[in-house]
N, C-alpha and C positions, 0 to 999 in steps of 0.2 A: 594624859594628864596634860592640863591648860598651862602653858607658859604664862609667866605675871608680864606686866607692862613695861618693869624694869628688864625684866631678861631678854624681853623683844628691842628694848631701845638698845640695851648694851650691843647684840646682834647684829642691828641694822646701822648703828654706828660702825662695830669692828669691819661689816661688808664695805662701807663707803671708805674708813679709814685703809682700807686694803685697795682697792680701785684707785686709791691717789696715792698710797707709798708704790705700790706695783708701778704704775705708768708714770707717775713724775720722777721719784729717785731711781729707782731698777729698770725706765726704761723697756717694762713689759708694754707688747700692745696690748691696746683695751679690749681688744678680746677675750684673752686668756684670764685679765684682771675681772674683767666682769664675769665669767665663768666659773671661775675660782669662789669670787664674792655669792656667786647663786649656793655653792653649798654651803659657805660659812655663816650665813644667815638660815638657810634651809634648816640642817641639821642642827644650829643655835636655839632653835624655835621649837625643835623636837619634830618636825615634819619627818614623814616615813621616806626612807634612801628612792625609792620607789615613786613615789611621788614628785620629790623633788625632780628626779629624770624625766617625768612624764609633763611636769609644767614646765620645763625648759625647752622641749621640745615645742610641747604646742606655742610659746610663747616668743620660741625663735619663727615658728611658721607662720603664725600669726600676723607678725609685722612684716616679713616679707610679704605675704600675701599684697600687702597694702602698700610697700615701701619699692620693690624689688624694682619694675621697672621705670618709673617714676625717677628714681635714683640714677640710674643707669642710663636713662635718656638723658636729664637734666646734665650730667657731667660730661657726655660727649657734647651737648650744643655748645658747654664751654669751651672745651678742648676744640672743636670745629672753628668756633668764632675767633678764638687765639690765633689760629693756624693760619687761617683764609685773613687776616688784615684787617676782618671787621673792627675789633675792638679801636685799633689807632685812628677808621677813618673813624669812627664814632666819637674818638677823643677830638677830634682836629676838628670836625666839624661843632663842637660845644664851645669849643677856643676862639674861634673864629667866629660865632656869634656873639661872645659875652667880651671879647677881647683882651688883649694880652695884660692889661691893667690890672684884670682880674682873673688872673690866672690860676689862681690857688681856689680862687671858689668854684672857675672852670673844672679844675680836677678832683673837688670834692664831689661835683654833680656829675662828672664823668663814671667816678670811682663809684658808685652808688648807680648809675644805670646800667654801667658793665657788670658791677656785682651781682645784678639781678641774676644773672644764668650762670655767672664765672667764679669760683672761688675767690675769695678775696686774696689768698697769696698769689694766685695766679695771675688774676687781675691785676694785682701791684707789680711782678714782675714784667708783665705785657707793657705797662704803661708807662715803666721807670724811666726807660729812655726818652721820651715826651717830656715825662716829668723833669728830668735833667737839664734837658734842652731848654724850658721854657726857662728855669730857675737861672738860667745863664743868660738869656737873652733878655728878661725882664730886671736883673738885679735881685728879685724876690729869694731872702731867707730859703736855703735846703730844708732848714726844719718844717714852715711855715708848707712849702709843698708839697715834701715828705709826707707829712702828718693829715693835712689834707685829703690827700690822695687817700691816704692808708684808712683815714675815719669814714672816709664816703662808702667806699668798699665792704668797710666793717660792719655798718649800721645797717646791711642789708641781708649780710651775712647770716647775723645771728637772729633775725626774727621771721625770715621769707624763703617756703619752698621754691625752688626744689634743694634749697641747701640741707644738707642730712640734718642738721641736728632739729632744726622747726620741722622739717617733713616727719621726721619720728617722732619728735613731741606730738603731732599733730594727730599723726594714725592710731600713737598711744593712749591720748585721752580724747580723740572722737569728733575730732574740728574739720570743718571743709573747709578744702584746700584755698577753694576761689575766695572765701569770705578772708581765709587769714591773707591771703595773698593783698588784697586790695586793702583792707584795715593795716595791715602789718606794712603797708609802702607807707600809707598815712601817718603810721607812729612813728617810723622809721626816720622821716622827714627831721623833728627835731634834734634826734641824735646826731644825725650828720651836720645838723647847723653848728649843733654845740662842740663836735667835736673842728668843724672849721674853724671856728670862733677861736676857743681854747689853743690852735696852732699858731692864729694871728699873734693872740697874748703873748704865749710862751716864746714863738721866736724872735720877736721882737729883743727878746731878753736874751738872749745865747748869742754867743759869741759864733762869726760868721765861720760857715763851714766850707771848703773848696769842695765845686762841685765837680765830678767824677766825668772821666770823659765819657763820652755816648759810644755805642756802638751801633750803627745804623745796619740794620738787615734787608737786603733788597728782597722784596717779596713777590716782584712782576706784578703783571695785570691786576689791579687790585677793583673789589665791588664797588659800586656807587655808594653813595650816602646812603640814599632812600633803601637797597638791597641790604646795606650793612645793619639799617637800624629794624629792619622788616623781621629777619628772626628773632631778635626780643621782645618786640612790642605784639606781633601779631599771637602768640601763645597766651599773652598776658591778656588780652582784649577777649580770645575764646572762651577763659579761663572765668574771666570775669562776668562775661556774656552767660554762660552756662551757671554761674552762682545766683544772678539776677533773676533766670527761670526758675531757679531752682527755691528763690523766696515767694516768687510769685506762682504759686501752685494749681490757681484756678485758671490760668493760661495752659491750653492744649489745642495746639496748632503745629502745621508741619514745620515751621522757624523753629518752633522749641526740640522738636524731634529734632533736626538737623544738629543745633548748637549743644544740645546733650550730649551727642557723640562729640562732635569737633573740640566742644570744651573738657573732654573729662581731660585733665592732666597728662596721662600718659599720650594719647591722641594730638594735644596740643604740642607737648615738647615733638615729637615725629615730624610734625606740620613745621617746627623749628627748622630740625636738622636736615628737612628735605629745602627750605628755604637755603640753609647757607649752599648746599650743593649745587642750588639752582645760581647763586649767584657768582661762583665762582668756575671758572672756566679752564684752569691752570692745572688742577689733579688728576692725574694719573691713577688707573685705577688700582696701582700698588700704594698710593699715596692715599688713597681712600680706605684700603685695606688696614694700612698701619695706624690712620688715624680714629677708626673706629676700635682698632686694637687699644690704642691707648686709652679711650673711653674705658673700654668694658674693663680695664685690667685696674684704672684708678677708681673704677666705682665698685670694684669688688673688695679691696681693703676695707672702705667705707660700708659696705653690706653686710660685714660680717662684726664689725662693731652695732650696728643698728640692731642687727639680731641677737646678740647677746645681749643688749641694752632690754631689748622684749622679753628675752629669756628671764630677766632679773625681774623684771616687773610681774611675768606674771608669777615666780617665787613670793614676790611678796605680796602679790593678792591672796595667794594660797594659804599664808602665813597669819591670812586677817590683818593686816598692818594697819589698815584702816579704822577696821572695831576698834583694835587695842586704844588707839592714838586718839579716836573722836570719844571712848570713857575716859580716859584719863585726862586731857584737855581741853580748852574751850578753845579750839582752832579756829571757828568760826569767827573770831573777833581779829582773829591774823589778816582773811581772808588773802587777797593777790599779794600779801607782802610775804605769806610764806614761800609760795613757788618762787619767787624773786631772790629771798634770804638763801634759800637753799643752793641753786642755781649759783648764786653769789659765791657762796663758800666753796662749792664744788670747783667751779672756775678757776680761783684765785688758790686755790692751794694744788690744783693738777694741770692746769696751762690748756686745755683743749676746752672750746668753748662748743665743741659736738658733743663730748663725753657728756662734759657737764649737764648738757640739757638733756638729753636721753637718760641719763643717770638721775637726773630731777624728778622727768616725767614719768619715769616707774614708778617713783616714790609717792607722788603727788595722786596719781591714778586713785588708789583705793582711799584717799583721804579728801577727795573734793565734796563729799556731803558733808562731811566735817566741818570743811572750810566756809562750805556756802556757796559752791562753785558749780555746782550739779546739774545744772541746766546749760543751754546751748550758750549763750553769752559768757557765762562762768568759766567754761572748758575753753575758749577763746583767749579769753583775758588770762588764763595762766598760764595761757603756752606763749603769749606775749611778755607776759611778767617773766617767764623764766628766761625768754631771749633777752629780756632787758638786763637780768641776773647774770647771763652768760657773757656779757659783753665784757665784764669788770671782775678782777681787775687782770688786764693783760700785759707782763711782766715777762722776767727770764726764761719762764718753764713753757711758756708759750713759742712755738715755731714763727707763727706771724708775726712779732717782736724783733724775731733775728733777722728774717727776709725783709723788714724793713730797716732792721739797723745795717746791715749787710749792704742790700743795694744802693742804701741813699749815704751811706758814708757819717751816719750816725753814730757816735761813744754812747757806751750802756749811759752814763748821768745823763746825756740829751733825751736819751729817751726814755728814760724814768719821768723826770721833768716835763717833755712835751708829749709824748704819744700813751703812755701809762696813766696820767691822768685824765687826757682827756677821756681815755674809756670809761672812767669813775665819772667824769661829768655826763657821757653819754650812756651810761645806766640810769644813773638816776634821772636826768633828763627823761629819758624814755620811761620808765617807772611811772615820773608825775604825769606825761600824758596818759599811761595805763589805768591810772588811779582816776582821774577826773572821767575818762571813758566806762569805766567802773559804775560812775555816780548816775551816767545817764542809762546804761546798760541792764544795770542790776537793780 
């Protein structure tokens, strides 16, 4: 018996509600929430139990094949940049060039650049001491400095690989990583600027917050500025060149073959890791072993969530969710707004941008033809739209919200007025940029 559209809709909503309820209220790990949702939706739409199991295993394996190495290497690169002092060196260099009078803008730019390979919460923690010191030296409000840094790192976290949400969505939807990185950086810049401008506006209207005492950690001999930037810049350039050659399909020479290998994201990130090791002389074999272990362990927890997201998507595909929706609704009129709204609802409800975009991409994949996005530009725009949606709204159920609050000394009320509102503006501005792009690309 074929399930009706109402039945499909009810159990899809039930599956999403279970993910949100288990992760947000009961603090259940997202892997188990997604795993349970697979069976709720699958059994609800009358898929045989054996077919659900096959879909789960195939979906999990398919996403691991696409992403496992990229996530592990990307996170390891971020860990090494933190512990080597490269992030602090890059930050000091940017501030030196822009001047202390533009310290808040400097921290936005620093968060943006360091946030390319490093998780936003890690980037904020690493740069917090410098941020607090600058606030004290310049007299600029801690609210302005904290939100500028936080939104700078956050703008790229939601949009660009190797961050897990964007990476998983790109692998699920079928988007070239290089193109997503290049266009994603351009799309993220207006979002960063929106966050910085709101930080200035909101910070001036709030009472002065006492600067927390800075804890200075001695790192020993540090890499040069050139060597600090190299592990971040080189992988991006290699991936970009590879994407250029993939567009210019008629070009076939030795140079293209070299960059096709070097610009493959797995190889490019490996080169970034090697460059960090080349820039640091003080690490012992034991240090290196601990850092690599830290990177692998951090990646493990994220990979199981991504794998479960792939499994959930495979169950939705097996249930022919796309066909049901395309027959019952005129989704084409919604276009990129549907992926945005879906990710926005999921993010606001359960707090994690990564879980929001992974879950949204699983639902959007079978709906791409109905949305009029089942082509190369449409797939790219749908991932960017989901990234925009996953920015908003960051509030009390978001771990990053509390990282900013605790490290900057801002109370809940100040955080909601400054940072939470900033994420709303960032998401809307980013969506506007994606919509403008769609007018030219679709």
